[in-house]
N, C-alpha and C positions, 0 to 999 in steps of 0.2 A: 359420440362421446360414450351413447350406450355402446356402441359394438366393443370400441377398446377395455371398458369394465369387463363387459364380456371374456373378452379375449384375457387380460389380468387374471379375473377370477380362477377361467380353468386353470392358466399358468401355476397360478399359487396352489391349487386342489392338486394339481400334478405333483407339484412339489410338497406335498402334506401327504399324499400318499406314497411317496417315494421314500421320505425320511425314515418309515419304519426299519424298511429293508436293507436302508445304508448299517442305522445303528445295530439291527441284529445282525450283518453279515456274519460269516462262520470265522470264527476268531483262528490265532495258528493254532499248530498242534500242541497237543499236553507236552511238555518239558518234563522230564525225570533226569535230574544229575544223579548219578549212580558214582559216587566218590569211592576207592578205594586204597591202601595202601602199598599195595604189592607190584610187581613188575606182570606189562599185557600178557606174556607170555607163561604165567605159573596158572594151574589149575582155576583159580579162584577169575585169575584175568580175563583168562580165553572163557571160562563160562560167564562173566558180563558182559562180555562181547558177543555172544552167542544167545544172550536173553535181549539184548539191543538189536540184533537181528532181528529175532523172532517177533517181538514186540513193533517195530515199524514194519514187518512184511503183514504182521495177521492185523493190525490196526489200520492198513490201507496210508501209514502217514498220519493218523488220527492222534500217533504219539512219537515225541522224537527221546529217545535216550540218549544222552551226552557220558560216554564214561571218561573217569579221570584215574587213572593211574598211579601208581610212585607218588602219592602225598603231593599230586599238583597241588590238590584245593586246601588240604588238612592235615597238620600231624594225626596219628594215630592216636594221641592225648586231648586232640581238640574237635574229633569227627564226631562223636556220638552227641555233644553239645550242639554242633553245626544241623545236627538231625532232627533235635528235639525243636531247635530254634527254625528250621525248617531251610535254613540255607541250602539246605542239600535235601532230596526226596528220598534216596535208597543208600544202603550201605551196606557191607557186610565184614562187618567185624567179628574177630576172634572171641572164641567163648569167652574170654578171660576177661574183656570188656564189662560184662555185664555186673558183679562183682561191685567195683566202685557205685553201681547204679542204687547198689543197697538187695541186688537181684543173686545174693551170693550162693542159690542151689544152682548156678551155672558150673561154679568152679570143680563141681563133680566130673565134668570133662578134662581137668588140669590133673586128677590125682593120679600120680605115676603107675604103671602099669595093670590101670583097672580094666583095660580092653587089649584082648590079646589077638582081636584080628578084625576085621571090617564085618565080620557076620556078626561078631557080638558089638560092635559099637551101632548099626544098624538097628538092631535090634531095641535099641533106647531112642536115638534121631529119628527112626521111622516108625516109631510105635505111640502107644496112647502116652505115657509119660513124653516123651518130648515136646508133644503136640501139647500137656499141661501146662509143659514149664515156658513155650512160646506164648503159652496165653497169659503169661503174669506179666510181660513185657509193656501190655496194653496199660499199666499202671501209671507208666512213666511217659504216657503218649507217642508209642512205640507198637508195632505190628510185628511180629515176627512169621514170615512168608515160608522159610524153607532152612534148615541146616544144608552146608555145604562142604565136603570132605577137602581138606588140604593133605593129612596123611599123618603118618606117623614119625614120630622126632626122631633124629640122633642126635648125638653130642661131638661137639668139635672142641679143639683146643690146639695150644702149641706141646703139649705134653701128651703122652700114649695116657688114656683111660681105660683102664681094662677092670681096677677094682675099686668099689668106694673110698679106699685110703686115697686115692691117685687125684683126688677132685680138692683135697684139703690145701686151703688157701689161697684155692683161686678163685679171680672175680669173673663171674659167670651172668653174663647176658639173660636175662629174662624178660617176658611181658608182665606187667602191673598185675599180679594176682599173688595173694597170699597164701595161695597153695603151692604156687611154683617157689615162693621163697622158702615156705618148708620144705618142699624137695631140696632144693641145693643146699640147703642146712644139714639137712638130715644126714650128707655125706661131708661135710665140712667145707663147703664150699662158698662165697661171699656174695650173694646176688645182687645183681646189679640192674635195678628197673631203666630201661634206654627205650625210647623211640627206635622202632624199626628203621625209618630212613637211617639212623645214626648209627647202626652196627658197622657196617664195614670199616668207616674210619677208625670206630671206636678200637676194632680189633686189630685194625693195621697201625696203630700209633701206642698199642698196649693199654691204654684204658681200661680195658677187658679183656681176660683171656682167651673164653670160650664162649661156646652158645649152642641152645638146643634150636633145632629145626627141621621142618620137612626136609629131603634132599632138593625139593626144586626149588624150595627159596635159598638154600645152602646156594645153589648152583647160579641161579637168576643173579642173586644180589652179588655172585662172585666171591663168596666170604671164602671158599675154597682155598682161594688165591691165598689168603693171608692167617690159613690154619695149616698147620704141619699134619695133624690128626682129626681123621673122622671117626665116630666108635658106632657100629651098625646095633644101636641099643634098642633103637623101636619102642624106648620106654612112655612116651607119652604121645597124648592125639591132638595134632592141632586142625580145630574146625572154626567153620565160622556161623553165622546167623543172617541170614540175609532179610534185612530190617526196612523199614518205610514208614513216615512220619504218618500218621494213626490218621490227623486231621485232613492232610493231602488225601490219602489213600482212600477214604472212606468218603469223600468230597468229588471223588471220579463218578463222571457216568456208569449206570451199572453194568451196562453192557462191557464198555473199559476194561471196568475190573475183572470179570469174567474172561475176556480173552487175556489180560494179564496173568491172570492166576495158571490159565493154560502155558504161558509161556516161560511161570516160573516155575510149573512142575516137569517140563520138557528141558530147560536150563539145568536144572537140580539132577536130573537123569544122568545129564551130559556133563555136569559138572564130577560128579562122584563116580564115572566111567573112566574119566581123564587123569583122575588122582591119582590112582595106582600106577596108569603108566606112565605119567610124567615124571614122578618119582623115580620109579626102574631107569629112567632114561637119563635122569639126572644124576642119578647116583652113579651110573656107564659115564658118562662124561667126566664127571669128578675124578672118578678111579684113569680114563685114558687122560686128563690132564697132566698126571704123575705129582701133583703139585703136593696133594695129602693123600698122608699112608692110610687105607683103610684097616680098619681094625674089627675083629668079628669076632664078638663073646659066645665063650663057651656056653652050655647049659649052666656048667655050676656056678660061672662068671654069671651070665645073668640073673640066678635064684641068688647069687648074693646080694644085687643091684638091688633088687627088689625087695630083700629082707631088712636092707637098711632105709630104703625107701617108703618102708609101710611106717614109718614113723609118720610120715606127712598125711597119712591116712588118720592115724590116731587123733594128729594134731589138729586137722582139719574138718574133723567128724560135728563139733559142736557147732561151728562156723556154717559151714553148709548145712547142715542137718541129718541128724541120723536116720529120719526116714527116707528124704532124698536119695542118701548114700546106700542105703539097704535095699529101695527098691533098685538101684542099680546094680547092685550085687547079686539080686535076684535074678535080672536079668542075664547076665555074664558069666554068674559063675565064680565068681572072685571071691576066693575067703583069703580074711588077713592072718 
């Protein structure tokens, strides 16, 4: 009997010693759901996939990034709330999305003709002002990791758009932005806020007459198939901020955060390097299709657009904040 008790005691001890190792066994990988609303082959789509590749390789599988393009999880009106609630961990929404959050200074990026080229743009997005603006996202439970370019926008419609007066009476799709609303109204158009995923059908059925997009969006969403004219205006910028849920990010192991910061830096360089290339290639493909007639503005015509749309600057100054607008003017050399 004593010998049996001894064996039972030894077995129980072995089980108790083994138990902590079972409970503390290494969990599965950290999952980051990265949701976005555009096609996989756009600059943002490619950059999201590149970040996924780097993150999984450099963490040796400790992190798994699940990328959901084309509004697979949420429409663009829903995605910000989903990030704040933790339903997804990472987004790259357009900068126009921050105005409804109460961060109206980000709407400075929507002002027409405020950036002439990428060099002027990157003085802001890659400089102290851009970093200071991202910091403000933390009050909303978010953290901004980077700015990603999509590119400069062109106008499309089913009638030629050469002069500001050509917009009069047209229903033009815009993102939800008071600045973009003011931009369209400045030329006599009727702005229509609409989810990105709904634009093609709306153009096809005549619910809206036209829209503004970087060429990569115009091409990958096949909008050019239902738009007779594309004007190479380069009047505005469309960019994104890569965001994470702050609680999730700060809860990551410090070494993982360091690795992911490095991955994001490299993915940002990749995103910005492919943006112009992809837009040039998309525009070439639109031209080759023959479905849309391409209009190139003369310097005089472009100057007329800029002068007319300058009303949007004046109307938006108090909303965005004169200090922010003037800081950007100083960086870019813009003169109203």
